[in-house]
C-alpha positions in Angstrom: 0.0 0.0 0.0 1.5 3.3 -1.1 1.0 6.3 1.2 0.4 9.8 -0.2 2.8 12.6 0.9 0.0 14.1 3.0 -0.6 10.8 4.8 3.1 10.3 5.3 3.4 13.8 6.8 0.5 13.2 9.1 2.0 9.8 10.3 5.4 11.5 10.8 3.8 14.3 12.9 2.0 11.8 15.0 5.2 9.9 15.6 7.1 13.0 16.6 4.3 14.0 19.1 5.6 11.0 21.2 8.7 13.0 22.1 8.5 15.6 24.8 11.0 17.8 23.0 8.1 18.8 20.7 5.5 19.6 23.4 3.7 22.8 22.5 4.9 22.8 18.9 2.1 23.4 16.4 1.5 21.0 13.5 3.0 23.4 11.0 6.4 23.5 12.8 6.2 19.8 13.6 5.6 19.1 9.9 8.8 21.1 9.1 10.8 19.0 11.6 9.2 15.8 10.1 10.3 16.9 6.6 13.9 17.1 7.8 13.8 13.5 9.3 14.8 10.3 7.7 13.1 7.2 9.3 14.5 3.9 10.4 12.3 0.9 11.1 14.4 -1.6 13.1 13.8 -5.2 14.1 15.1 -6.5 17.5 18.9 -6.8 17.3 19.3 -4.4 14.4 21.7 -1.4 14.8 20.7 2.1 13.9 22.5 3.6 10.9 23.9 7.0 11.3 27.0 9.1 11.1 28.1 8.8 14.8 28.4 12.5 15.8 26.3 13.7 12.9 23.0 12.1 13.8 20.3 12.9 16.4 17.8 10.1 17.0 14.3 10.3 18.3 12.6 7.0 19.4 9.1 7.3 18.1 8.3 3.7 18.9 10.1 0.9 20.6 13.2 0.7 22.8 16.9 1.3 22.0 20.1 0.4 23.8 23.3 2.4 23.6 26.4 0.4 24.4 30.1 0.0 23.7 32.7 -2.7 24.1 35.3 -2.5 26.9 38.9 -3.1 26.0 38.4 -6.8 27.2 35.4 -7.2 24.8 32.6 -7.0 27.4 29.5 -5.0 26.5 29.1 -1.8 28.6 25.6 -0.5 28.8 25.4 3.3 28.4 21.6 3.8 28.5 18.3 2.5 27.2 15.8 4.9 25.5 12.1 4.1 25.2 9.4 5.8 23.1 9.8 9.6 23.4 13.5 9.4 24.2 16.2 11.0 22.1 19.9 10.6 21.8 22.9 11.5 19.7 25.7 9.0 19.4 28.7 10.8 20.9 31.8 9.7 22.8 31.1 9.2 26.5 33.1 7.7 29.3 36.2 7.6 27.1 34.5 5.7 24.3 34.9 7.0 20.8 31.7 7.7 18.9 32.6 5.1 16.3 32.7 2.4 19.1 29.2 3.1 20.3 26.2 1.3 18.9 22.4 1.9 19.2 20.6 -1.4 19.0 16.8 -2.1 18.9 15.6 -4.2 21.8 12.1 -4.5 20.4 10.7 -3.4 17.0 11.5 0.3 16.8 10.9 3.4 14.7 13.5 6.2 14.8 13.3 9.7 13.4 16.8 10.8 12.4 18.1 14.3 12.0 21.5 14.8 10.5 23.6 18.0 10.2 23.8 17.5 6.4 20.0 17.4 6.1 19.0 20.3 8.3 20.4 23.2 10.3 19.5 21.9 13.8 23.1 22.1 14.8 23.4 25.7 13.9 20.4 26.8 15.9 17.5 25.5 13.8 17.3 28.5 11.5 15.2 26.5 9.1 12.6 25.9 11.8 11.9 29.5 12.8 
């Protein structure tokens, strides 16, 4: 079943409403944010694709785990993010951004904003 652009936009806006970052934002502005997003639909165990420090993820559905490997190969849990949560994969606790991974624990949908796609990193000029 193919979705029209209007239906896709409506679905994207509903998904973004699950994130408290957008509380109070009207549908017009939320539609602008949605148009800047790419979407990832992940099965349990799949890793989110994104350019480490270049991507901001919003968990619209599901649950994600951020982890890294210790020098001896053990998985170190950084944090879990449920629906409405958001994260950017950056180096923490001495881990490089490249060594961190975001893995779906259950079927998940992520909205992804990248620096290359929008101006969120420069103060969101496109969203004013």
